[in-house]
C-alpha positions in Angstrom: 24.5 -0.3 -7.1 26.0 -3.5 -5.7 23.6 -6.4 -5.0 23.9 -7.6 -1.4 22.3 -10.3 0.7 19.5 -10.1 3.3 19.5 -12.5 6.3 16.5 -13.5 8.4 16.8 -15.9 11.4 13.4 -17.1 12.6 12.3 -19.2 15.5 8.7 -20.2 16.3 8.6 -17.6 19.1 10.5 -14.7 17.6 12.6 -13.1 14.8 16.1 -13.4 16.1 17.8 -11.3 13.4 16.9 -9.5 10.2 19.7 -7.7 8.5 20.4 -6.4 5.0 23.4 -5.3 3.0 25.5 -8.4 3.7 28.5 -9.2 1.5 28.5 -13.0 2.2 27.1 -15.6 4.6 28.7 -18.9 5.6 26.8 -21.8 7.2 27.5 -25.3 8.2 25.1 -27.8 6.5 24.9 -31.5 7.7 27.0 -32.4 4.7 29.5 -29.6 4.6 30.2 -25.9 4.7 28.4 -23.5 2.3 29.4 -20.0 1.3 26.6 -17.8 0.0 27.2 -14.7 -2.2 24.7 -12.5 -3.9 23.2 -14.3 -6.9 23.3 -17.8 -5.3 21.0 -20.4 -6.8 17.8 -21.2 -4.8 18.3 -23.8 -2.2 16.6 -25.6 0.6 19.0 -27.5 3.0 19.4 -28.9 6.5 21.7 -26.8 8.6 23.8 -28.4 11.4 23.8 -26.7 14.8 26.8 -24.4 14.4 28.0 -20.9 14.0 26.6 -18.9 11.1 29.0 -16.2 9.9 28.3 -13.1 7.8 30.0 -9.9 6.8 28.8 -6.4 6.2 30.5 -3.0 5.8 31.2 -3.0 9.6 33.1 -6.4 9.5 32.5 -10.0 10.2 29.9 -11.3 12.6 28.9 -14.7 14.1 25.8 -16.2 15.8 25.6 -19.7 17.2 22.4 -21.6 16.2 20.7 -24.9 16.8 20.2 -27.1 13.8 17.5 -26.0 11.4 16.4 -25.3 7.8 18.2 -22.9 5.4 16.3 -21.4 2.5 17.9 -19.2 -0.2 15.4 -17.4 -2.5 16.7 -14.5 -4.6 19.2 -12.6 -2.5 17.4 -13.4 0.8 18.7 -16.1 3.1 16.2 -17.4 5.7 17.1 -19.7 8.6 14.3 -21.5 10.5 15.8 -22.7 13.8 14.7 -23.6 17.4 16.8 -20.8 18.9 20.2 -19.4 19.2 22.5 -21.5 21.3 22.7 -20.2 24.8 19.2 -18.8 24.9 17.3 -20.2 27.9 14.2 -22.2 27.1 11.3 -21.2 29.3 8.2 -23.2 30.2 5.8 -20.9 28.3 3.7 -21.1 25.2 6.7 -20.1 23.2 8.5 -23.2 24.4 5.6 -25.3 23.2 5.8 -23.6 19.8 9.5 -24.5 19.7 8.8 -28.2 20.3 6.1 -28.1 17.6 8.5 -26.4 15.2 11.1 -29.0 15.9 8.6 -31.8 15.1 7.6 -29.9 11.9 11.1 -29.5 10.9 11.9 -33.2 11.4 8.8 -34.2 9.3 9.8 -31.8 6.5 13.3 -33.2 6.4 12.1 -36.8 6.4 9.6 -36.1 3.5 12.3 -34.5 1.4 14.7 -37.4 2.0 12.0 -40.0 1.2 11.1 -38.2 -2.0 14.6 -38.5 -3.4 15.2 -34.8 -3.2 17.5 -35.4 -0.2 19.3 -32.6 1.4 
């Protein structure tokens, strides 16, 4: 059995995507591009707003995301983001959660940078 990746893309309001059996994932970090294959080392990094690409048995796929946080743990890649680019923001409690999430993300990134574990 071949080891494959799982991808979860989460916002404060919803789970945008959860997919398994991926061959690879490619993301744009703030300091360069990153290709992820099964067996990748654990990682916590700042993702630039950009397209996230991935491939499965059906072919290559792409989703445009706002900037966020990327976490790799085992063969699961989790992206925490405000939303997919192009989604309309509504004036609802979900929008307030998105603003809170953005503040939390900023605080987390600053703390990591200040601690010398920079991203």
